[in-house]
C-alpha positions as CSV (number, residue, x, y, z in Angstrom):
1,M,152.9,103.9,140.7
2,M,151.2,105.0,143.5
3,R,152.8,101.9,145.1
4,T,156.3,102.1,144.5
5,G,157.5,104.5,147.2
6,D,157.8,103.8,151.0
7,A,154.1,105.1,151.9
8,P,151.9,103.0,149.5
9,V,148.4,102.9,151.5
10,E,149.0,106.8,151.8
11,S,150.1,107.7,148.6
12,A,147.0,105.0,147.1
13,R,144.7,106.7,149.6
14,V,145.6,110.6,147.8
15,V,145.8,109.4,144.1
16,T,142.8,107.5,144.3
17,A,140.9,110.8,145.9
18,M,142.0,113.0,142.7
19,V,141.0,110.3,140.3
20,A,137.7,110.7,142.2
21,R,137.4,114.1,141.4
22,V,138.7,114.0,138.0
23,S,136.1,111.7,137.2
24,E,133.6,113.9,138.4
25,V,134.7,116.8,136.5
26,D,135.6,115.0,133.0
27,P,133.6,111.6,133.4
28,G,135.6,110.2,130.0
29,F,139.0,111.6,130.7
30,F,140.3,107.9,131.8
31,E,138.6,106.4,129.3
32,R,140.4,108.6,127.1
33,V,143.8,108.0,128.0
34,G,143.1,103.9,127.9
35,E,145.3,102.4,130.0
36,A,144.4,101.0,133.0
37,P,146.6,101.0,136.4
38,L,149.0,98.3,136.8
39,A,147.8,95.9,139.4
40,A,149.2,96.0,142.9
41,G,151.2,92.6,142.1
42,D,152.9,93.6,139.1
43,V,154.1,96.6,140.7
44,V,158.0,96.0,140.7
45,E,158.9,97.4,144.6
46,S,156.0,95.3,146.0
47,R,157.6,91.9,145.3
48,L,161.2,93.2,146.0
49,P,162.6,90.5,149.0
50,R,164.0,92.0,151.8
51,M,167.9,91.1,151.5
52,E,169.1,91.7,154.4
53,T,167.7,91.4,158.1
54,G,168.3,95.0,159.3
55,G,169.7,98.2,157.5
56,D,172.1,99.0,160.5
57,G,175.3,96.6,158.3
58,I,174.5,98.6,155.4
59,A,174.1,102.0,156.7
60,A,178.0,101.3,158.3
61,R,179.5,99.7,155.3
62,I,178.9,103.3,153.5
63,D,179.6,105.2,156.6
64,G,182.4,103.9,156.5
65,L,183.0,104.8,152.8
66,L,182.2,108.4,153.3
67,G,184.6,108.5,156.4
68,A,184.1,112.4,156.9
69,R,182.6,113.6,154.3
70,T,179.2,114.4,153.4
71,S,179.2,113.7,149.7
72,L,181.6,111.8,148.0
73,L,182.9,111.6,144.1
74,V,182.6,107.9,143.5
75,D,182.8,108.0,139.3
76,Y,182.7,111.0,136.6
77,T,183.6,111.8,132.8
78,A,187.3,110.8,132.9
79,R,188.0,113.4,130.2
80,G,185.9,115.9,131.2
81,E,187.8,118.2,130.5
82,E,189.0,117.5,127.3
83,T,185.7,116.6,126.0
84,T,183.9,119.9,127.4
85,A,186.7,121.6,125.9
86,E,185.8,120.1,122.4
87,A,182.0,120.8,123.0
88,V,182.4,124.2,122.8
89,R,184.5,123.6,119.5
90,T,182.5,122.2,118.1
91,V,179.5,124.5,118.9
92,L,181.5,127.8,117.8
93,G,182.8,126.3,114.8
94,A,186.8,126.3,116.0
95,A,189.8,124.0,115.7
96,P,191.9,123.3,118.5
97,E,194.7,125.2,116.7
98,T,192.4,128.8,117.5
99,L,191.0,127.7,120.2
100,P,192.8,125.7,122.6
101,D,191.1,123.4,125.8
102,E,192.3,126.4,128.2
103,D,190.8,129.2,126.2
104,A,187.8,126.9,125.4
105,L,187.3,126.5,129.0
106,E,187.4,129.9,129.7
107,R,185.1,131.3,127.6
108,V,182.6,129.1,128.5
109,L,182.5,129.1,132.4
110,N,184.4,132.3,133.2
111,P,182.0,135.0,134.3
112,G,183.9,137.5,132.8
113,L,183.3,135.6,129.1
114,N,179.8,134.3,129.5
115,R,177.9,136.4,131.2
116,Y,175.4,134.1,131.3
117,R,176.9,133.1,134.7
118,L,176.1,136.3,136.3
119,E,172.4,136.0,136.0
120,T,170.1,135.3,138.8
121,L,167.7,133.6,136.6
122,Q,169.2,130.1,135.4
123,L,169.7,130.8,131.3
124,S,172.7,128.2,131.4
125,V,170.2,125.6,129.6
126,H,169.0,127.9,127.3
127,S,173.0,128.9,125.5
128,P,173.9,126.4,122.8
129,M,178.1,127.1,124.1
130,T,177.1,127.0,128.0
131,R,175.4,123.4,127.3
132,S,178.7,122.3,126.1
133,L,179.0,121.7,130.2
134,H,176.3,118.4,129.9
135,H,178.8,116.2,128.5
136,A,181.0,116.3,131.8
137,T,179.2,114.1,134.4
138,Y,179.3,113.5,137.9
139,T,178.7,110.7,140.4
140,F,178.3,111.3,144.2
141,L,177.4,109.1,147.2
142,K,175.7,111.1,149.7
143,R,174.4,111.0,153.4
144,L,171.8,113.6,154.9
145,S,169.0,113.8,156.8
146,H,165.6,113.4,155.6
147,T,165.0,117.1,155.8
148,A,168.5,118.1,153.8
149,D,167.5,115.6,151.5
150,S,164.0,117.6,150.8
151,Q,165.5,120.2,150.2
152,D,168.2,118.5,148.0
153,Q,165.3,117.2,145.9
154,R,164.4,120.8,144.5
155,H,167.5,120.7,142.2
156,R,165.4,118.3,139.8
157,M,167.9,118.1,137.6
158,V,170.7,116.4,139.6
159,P,168.7,112.8,140.4
160,A,169.5,110.5,143.3
161,S,168.7,107.3,143.7
162,R,166.9,107.4,146.9
163,P,166.8,104.5,149.4
164,L,163.3,102.5,149.6
165,M,163.1,102.9,153.9
166,T,160.6,100.2,153.8
167,L,164.5,98.3,152.8
168,A,166.7,99.3,154.6
169,D,165.2,100.4,158.1
170,T,167.6,100.2,161.1
171,R,167.1,98.8,164.3
172,R,169.6,101.5,165.9
173,P,169.0,105.3,165.9
174,D,170.2,106.5,162.7
175,Y,170.2,110.4,162.3
176,V,172.1,113.5,161.6
177,T,172.7,115.9,164.1
178,P,173.1,119.9,163.3
179,P,176.8,121.2,163.9
180,L,174.9,123.9,166.2
181,I,173.3,121.3,168.3
182,A,176.6,118.7,168.9
183,A,178.5,122.0,169.9
184,N,176.4,122.5,172.9
185,P,176.7,119.3,175.6
186,R,173.0,120.1,177.2
187,A,171.3,120.5,174.3
188,H,173.2,117.4,172.4
189,E,172.0,115.6,175.3
190,V,168.1,116.4,174.8
191,Y,168.5,115.7,171.1
192,A,170.2,112.5,171.5
193,A,167.4,111.3,174.1
194,A,164.7,112.1,171.8
195,M,166.4,110.1,169.1
196,E,166.5,107.4,171.2
197,Q,163.1,107.3,172.0
198,A,161.6,107.8,168.5
199,W,163.9,104.4,167.4
200,A,162.8,102.6,170.7
201,A,158.9,104.0,170.0
202,K,159.2,102.4,166.4
203,N,161.0,98.8,167.4
204,R,158.2,98.7,169.5
205,L,155.7,98.9,167.5
206,L,157.5,96.3,164.7
207,D,157.5,93.8,167.7
208,M,154.0,94.4,168.2
209,G,153.5,93.6,164.8
210,V,152.8,96.9,163.4
211,P,154.0,97.2,159.7
212,L,157.1,98.7,159.2
213,E,155.3,101.1,156.6
214,S,153.1,102.4,159.7
215,A,156.3,102.3,162.4
216,L,158.0,104.6,159.8
217,Y,156.2,107.8,160.3
218,L,157.4,107.8,163.9
219,L,161.1,108.8,162.4
220,P,161.8,112.1,162.6
221,N,163.5,114.2,159.9
222,A,167.0,113.9,161.0
223,K,166.6,110.5,159.9
224,A,169.6,109.6,157.8
225,L,169.3,109.3,154.4
226,R,172.2,107.7,152.0
227,F,172.0,107.6,148.1
228,H,173.5,108.1,145.0
229,E,173.2,111.4,143.1
230,T,174.3,112.0,138.9
231,G,174.1,115.5,137.6
232,S,176.0,117.0,134.4
233,L,178.2,119.8,135.2
234,L,176.0,122.1,133.8
235,Y,173.0,121.4,136.7
236,L,175.8,121.0,139.4
237,A,177.2,124.9,138.8
238,H,173.9,126.0,139.4
239,K,173.4,123.9,142.6
240,W,176.9,125.1,143.5
241,V,176.7,128.7,142.7
242,M,173.6,128.0,145.0
243,R,174.1,125.8,147.9
244,T,177.9,127.2,148.4
245,C,176.3,130.5,149.6
246,F,176.6,131.2,153.6
247,N,172.6,131.1,153.2
248,A,172.3,127.7,151.9
249,Q,170.7,125.0,154.2
250,E,173.8,123.8,156.1
251,E,173.7,120.1,155.2
252,I,173.8,121.1,151.4
253,Y,176.4,123.9,151.9
254,R,178.9,120.9,153.6
255,A,178.2,118.7,150.7
256,S,178.5,121.2,147.8
257,M,181.5,121.9,149.1
258,D,182.9,118.6,149.7
259,E,181.8,117.9,146.1
260,L,184.0,121.3,144.7
261,E,186.7,120.1,146.7
262,Q,187.2,116.9,145.2
263,L,186.6,118.7,142.0
264,R,189.3,121.1,141.9
265,A,191.5,118.4,142.8
266,L,190.2,115.8,140.0
267,H,189.3,118.5,137.3
268,P,191.0,121.9,138.4
269,R,190.3,123.9,134.9
270,L,186.4,123.1,135.4
271,A,186.3,124.0,139.3
272,R,188.2,127.3,138.1
273,H,185.0,129.1,138.6
274,M,183.3,127.6,140.9
275,G,181.2,129.2,144.1
276,P,178.4,131.4,145.4
277,P,177.0,134.5,143.4
278,C,179.4,136.9,145.4
279,V,182.6,134.6,143.8
280,L,181.3,134.9,139.9
281,R,179.7,138.3,140.7
282,A,182.6,140.1,142.2
283,G,183.8,142.8,139.8
284,R,181.9,142.0,137.1
285,A,178.7,142.9,138.6
286,S,176.5,145.3,141.0
287,P,175.9,144.2,143.5
288,T,178.3,141.4,144.4
289,C,176.1,139.7,146.7
290,T,172.7,138.7,145.5
291,E,170.9,138.4,149.0
292,G,169.7,142.1,149.6
293,E,169.1,142.3,153.6
294,H,170.3,138.5,154.1
295,F,173.5,139.3,153.3
296,C,175.9,137.2,155.5
297,G,178.1,140.0,156.2
298,V,181.4,138.2,154.9
299,P,183.1,139.2,151.9
300,V,183.5,135.5,150.5
301,W,184.6,136.4,147.8
302,R,187.6,137.3,148.7
303,S,189.1,134.5,149.7
304,F,187.1,131.7,148.2
305,P,187.1,128.4,148.9
306,H,188.8,129.1,151.8
307,V,186.2,130.6,154.2
308,E,184.8,129.0,157.3
309,R,180.9,128.9,157.8
310,R,180.4,129.6,161.6
311,I,177.0,129.4,161.5
C-alpha cells in the first residue's frame, strides 16, 4: 500500500527504511506477521489508466457544479430528521406519542438539554443518546487548497475520496487565492505571478520527460483539490463547532458555513443548534468563548449565522 498515493517512490523509501529499522530491533517480527507485501504490479492504483489527457476539463466541470460555493451538498439521508428522532426514541425506550420528533431532536441537539454539547472535549461519541446522530449522513463536493485540505484531514471521522494528482494534473494554473491577497491588487499581482511561474516550471519539466510524480513537487500549497467528503451528523456537528469559529482556518470556515446553510434549508431541525462554541455556550456555560486570550472580540452568539468574518 506504500505505492498507492501520489508519491510512491518517496513513500516506498520511507516505509522500506521503517521496516529495516524494525527488523534490526525484532528480526522475526515480519515473519510472525506472515504476509508478504503486494508486488508492485498488484497495486491497483499503479495500473490505473489515465482516462483524460489533462485535468483542466475535469476541474472546470467540478467548478461549474460548485458555482460560488466552497462546499456543495450533493447527497444526504432523505429522512434525516425523522430517522434521527426515531433513533433517539429507540435509545430512550420512548414512543412517538410520548416523545414526538420535535422533542426528541431537541433532547439530543439542544445544549441546554444535552450538556455533552457544551464540553470542550468531544464526549458525544460516548453517549448512547447522542450516537443517534450517526444515522443522518451528508455528502459534500468541495474545493480546497492543499493547505486547507491538510487541515481538513484532521477530522478523521469525516473522510473524503481525494484525487490522485498524477491522474488529475492541470496544465493551466489551478489554485486558491486567499481573500486578503485578492483584496490587495499589488499583492494579488505578485501572488498570481508566482502561481504562473510554478506551473510553467512544472510543465517545462514534463515536456523534458521528467515523470509527473517528480514534477508535482514544484506545485505550491495553494494548489486546488476537488473531492467528495461524507460524514454522519455526529462527526459533522463536532467539525462545525470547531470550524465555524472565527479563529478557524479561513477556507474550512467558509466551507463549514456553506454546509450549515444548506443543512438549514434541507433539515432545519437538525441545524437549529449548530454553530461555534460561543453560540452553544451563550447563557448556558462560562466562559462563553473557549478561546481564552484568542477571543476574536466579536459577540458572534448574538447574530449567528448572520455574521461577517473580516479576516
